[in-house]
C-alpha positions as CSV (number, residue, x, y, z in Angstrom):
1,M,36.4,-47.3,12.1
2,R,35.1,-44.2,13.6
3,V,30.8,-44.1,13.3
4,G,31.0,-40.5,12.0
5,S,33.0,-41.8,8.4
6,S,31.2,-44.5,8.1
7,P,30.0,-45.2,4.7
8,T,26.2,-45.4,6.0
9,A,26.6,-42.1,7.9
10,R,28.3,-40.3,5.0
11,T,25.3,-41.9,3.1
12,V,23.1,-40.1,6.0
13,W,24.7,-37.2,6.1
14,K,24.2,-36.8,2.1
15,T,20.6,-37.3,2.2
16,V,20.1,-34.7,4.8
17,K,22.2,-32.2,3.3
18,L,20.1,-33.5,-0.3
19,R,17.2,-32.7,1.2
20,T,18.2,-29.3,2.6
21,I,18.7,-28.2,-0.8
22,I,16.2,-29.1,-2.1
23,V,13.6,-27.7,0.1
24,A,15.7,-24.6,0.4
25,I,14.8,-24.4,-3.9
26,M,11.3,-25.6,-3.4
27,V,9.7,-23.2,-0.7
28,P,10.5,-20.5,-2.5
29,V,9.2,-21.8,-6.1
30,L,6.1,-22.8,-4.1
31,L,6.0,-19.5,-2.7
32,A,6.5,-17.4,-6.1
33,L,3.8,-19.9,-7.7
34,A,0.8,-19.4,-5.2
35,L,1.7,-15.4,-5.0
36,V,0.8,-16.3,-9.1
37,V,-2.3,-18.2,-8.4
38,Y,-3.7,-15.6,-5.7
39,C,-3.0,-12.7,-8.1
40,N,-4.8,-14.2,-11.2
41,V,-7.4,-15.5,-9.0
42,S,-8.4,-12.7,-7.2
43,I,-8.5,-10.5,-10.4
44,D,-10.4,-13.2,-12.2
45,R,-13.1,-12.9,-9.6
46,Y,-13.3,-9.3,-9.0
47,A,-14.2,-9.0,-13.4
48,R,-16.9,-11.5,-12.8
49,G,-19.9,-9.5,-13.9
50,R,-17.6,-6.4,-15.2
51,V,-16.7,-7.3,-18.6
52,F,-18.9,-8.7,-21.7
53,D,-18.6,-10.5,-24.5
54,S,-22.1,-9.3,-26.2
55,V,-22.3,-5.5,-27.4
56,D,-25.8,-5.4,-26.2
57,S,-24.8,-6.3,-22.7
58,V,-22.3,-3.2,-22.2
59,P,-23.9,-0.6,-20.2
60,A,-23.7,2.8,-22.4
61,R,-20.7,5.1,-21.6
62,H,-19.6,8.1,-22.7
63,S,-16.2,7.3,-23.8
64,A,-14.2,3.7,-24.4
65,L,-10.4,3.6,-23.5
66,V,-8.7,1.5,-26.2
67,L,-5.8,-0.3,-25.0
68,G,-2.5,0.1,-27.0
69,T,-0.7,-2.8,-28.9
70,S,0.9,-2.5,-32.0
71,P,-0.6,-3.3,-35.5
72,R,2.1,-5.8,-36.6
73,G,3.7,-8.5,-34.7
74,R,6.8,-9.5,-33.1
75,H,7.8,-10.9,-37.0
76,G,5.9,-8.2,-39.2
77,G,2.8,-9.7,-39.5
78,R,-0.1,-8.4,-38.7
79,N,-1.4,-8.3,-35.0
80,P,-4.7,-9.6,-34.3
81,F,-5.1,-8.3,-31.0
82,F,-4.7,-5.3,-32.7
83,F,-7.1,-5.6,-35.0
84,A,-9.8,-7.3,-32.6
85,R,-9.8,-4.1,-30.2
86,I,-10.0,-2.1,-33.2
87,D,-13.3,-4.3,-34.4
88,A,-14.7,-4.1,-30.7
89,A,-14.1,-0.3,-30.6
90,V,-16.2,0.2,-33.9
91,E,-18.7,-1.9,-32.9
92,L,-19.7,0.0,-29.1
93,F,-19.7,3.0,-31.3
94,N,-22.0,1.7,-34.0
95,A,-24.1,0.4,-31.5
96,G,-24.6,4.1,-29.8
97,K,-23.3,2.5,-26.7
98,I,-20.4,5.6,-26.8
99,E,-19.8,8.8,-27.5
100,R,-15.8,9.2,-27.4
101,I,-12.9,6.9,-27.8
102,I,-9.9,7.4,-26.1
103,V,-6.9,5.3,-27.9
104,S,-3.9,4.6,-25.1
105,G,-1.0,3.5,-26.2
106,D,3.0,3.3,-26.6
107,N,4.7,6.5,-28.3
108,R,8.1,5.7,-27.4
109,H,9.3,6.9,-30.6
110,M,8.7,8.0,-34.3
111,E,8.7,4.7,-35.7
112,Y,6.3,3.3,-32.9
113,N,3.5,5.0,-32.3
114,E,0.4,2.6,-31.1
115,P,-2.1,6.1,-30.2
116,V,-1.4,7.0,-33.8
117,A,-2.3,3.6,-35.8
118,M,-5.3,3.0,-33.9
119,R,-6.7,6.3,-35.1
120,K,-5.5,5.9,-38.4
121,A,-7.5,2.4,-38.5
122,L,-10.6,3.6,-37.0
123,L,-10.6,6.5,-39.5
124,G,-10.3,3.3,-42.3
125,R,-13.9,2.1,-40.6
126,G,-15.7,5.3,-40.7
127,I,-14.9,6.5,-36.8
128,P,-15.0,10.5,-37.4
129,S,-11.9,12.5,-36.2
130,E,-13.5,14.2,-33.9
131,V,-14.5,11.2,-31.7
132,I,-11.4,10.1,-31.5
133,I,-8.6,11.1,-28.9
134,L,-5.3,10.2,-28.2
135,D,-3.6,9.4,-25.4
136,Y,0.6,9.1,-26.2
137,A,1.0,8.2,-22.8
138,G,-0.4,5.2,-22.0
139,F,2.6,2.8,-21.5
140,R,1.3,0.4,-19.3
141,T,-2.5,-0.5,-18.7
142,F,-1.9,0.5,-15.3
143,D,-1.3,4.1,-16.8
144,S,-3.9,4.2,-19.4
145,V,-6.5,3.6,-16.7
146,V,-5.8,6.1,-14.5
147,R,-4.4,8.8,-17.5
148,A,-8.3,8.0,-18.3
149,R,-9.6,9.7,-15.2
150,E,-6.9,11.9,-14.2
151,V,-6.0,13.3,-17.8
152,F,-9.1,13.1,-19.5
153,G,-11.6,13.6,-16.7
154,Q,-13.7,10.3,-17.2
155,S,-14.3,8.1,-14.1
156,C,-16.8,6.1,-15.9
157,F,-15.9,4.6,-18.9
158,I,-15.6,1.2,-21.5
159,V,-12.2,-0.7,-21.7
160,V,-11.8,-2.6,-24.5
161,S,-9.4,-5.4,-25.1
162,Q,-8.8,-9.1,-25.3
163,K,-10.7,-10.5,-22.0
164,F,-7.8,-11.6,-20.1
165,H,-6.7,-7.7,-20.5
166,N,-9.9,-6.0,-19.5
167,E,-9.9,-8.1,-16.3
168,R,-6.5,-6.5,-15.2
169,A,-7.6,-2.8,-16.6
170,V,-11.1,-3.2,-14.9
171,F,-9.5,-4.4,-11.1
172,I,-6.7,-1.6,-11.3
173,A,-9.5,1.3,-11.8
174,G,-12.0,-0.2,-9.1
175,R,-9.0,-0.1,-7.1
176,K,-8.4,3.4,-8.1
177,G,-12.0,4.2,-7.5
178,I,-13.0,4.1,-10.7
179,D,-15.9,2.6,-12.8
180,A,-15.4,0.5,-15.4
181,V,-16.8,-2.4,-17.4
182,G,-15.2,-3.9,-20.1
183,Y,-16.0,-4.9,-23.4
184,N,-14.5,-7.9,-24.7
185,A,-12.5,-7.7,-28.2
186,R,-12.4,-11.3,-30.2
187,D,-10.1,-14.0,-28.5
188,I,-7.0,-15.0,-30.0
189,S,-6.1,-19.0,-30.0
190,F,-3.5,-19.5,-27.2
191,Q,-0.9,-20.9,-30.2
192,S,-1.0,-17.1,-31.8
193,G,-0.7,-15.2,-28.6
194,F,1.2,-17.8,-26.2
195,I,3.7,-15.3,-25.3
196,T,1.4,-12.2,-24.3
197,Y,-0.6,-15.1,-22.2
198,V,1.8,-16.0,-20.6
199,R,2.9,-12.6,-19.5
200,E,0.0,-11.7,-18.8
201,W,0.6,-13.8,-15.5
202,G,3.5,-11.8,-14.5
203,A,1.7,-8.9,-15.3
204,R,-1.3,-9.9,-12.8
205,C,1.5,-9.9,-10.2
206,K,2.8,-6.3,-11.0
207,V,-0.5,-4.7,-10.5
208,Y,-0.6,-5.5,-6.8
209,L,3.3,-4.4,-6.4
210,D,2.1,-0.9,-8.1
211,L,-1.0,-1.1,-5.5
212,I,1.1,-1.6,-2.7
213,T,3.8,1.1,-3.3
214,G,1.2,3.2,-4.4
215,Q,2.3,3.9,-7.9
216,E,1.4,6.2,-9.9
217,P,1.6,6.6,-14.3
218,H,4.8,8.2,-15.7
219,F,3.3,11.4,-16.9
220,L,-0.1,13.3,-16.0
221,G,-0.1,16.5,-17.5
222,E,-2.7,19.1,-17.7
223,P,-6.5,18.0,-18.0
224,V,-7.9,17.7,-21.2
225,D,-11.5,18.3,-22.0
226,I,-12.7,15.8,-24.6
227,G,-16.7,16.6,-24.7
């Protein structure tokens, strides 16, 4: 019997082949995991000292940028992320920390309009209508942050969302030369916001891709004077 065709040789060859396949699969997976970890850790580190849980600690700014989400959750119930952000914006205004509130979100069709929903909720909490500015083209966090400066003339503002979201937003702002801090809306339990929290890992990697490729907002348009 030839050595190359012996049971032992075939077993060794199969083992080597299996190990090669495992390495070929594991290397890209490990590199992807390393990228996710790097993006998340670097954004966390940048945001330290730039996001605040206490309204007393937040530096006063002319405006707040409230990042959009739907008032309704995936199954039609109340979206706790939405109402926590409204609460936070109201707290800032009532504390005299801001004079204007930009509500920025998706307006993809008539039945889905985040800025209008946020305006309605703020009016219901006693915020004067002249204080509220609607940004209908905040399709992504990146767009909302950049448009706050390029369209609404705000180079120094408070971002309002949950902590994980604020961290990403102030990181984007910093990389675009914008002086932004975050006021953290009430956190939602991991169980209730599981999908949102998991998506955030990928969203942080997307931030780096946007910055590397020179991504711009979908729409800019003429400047708007918000007073």
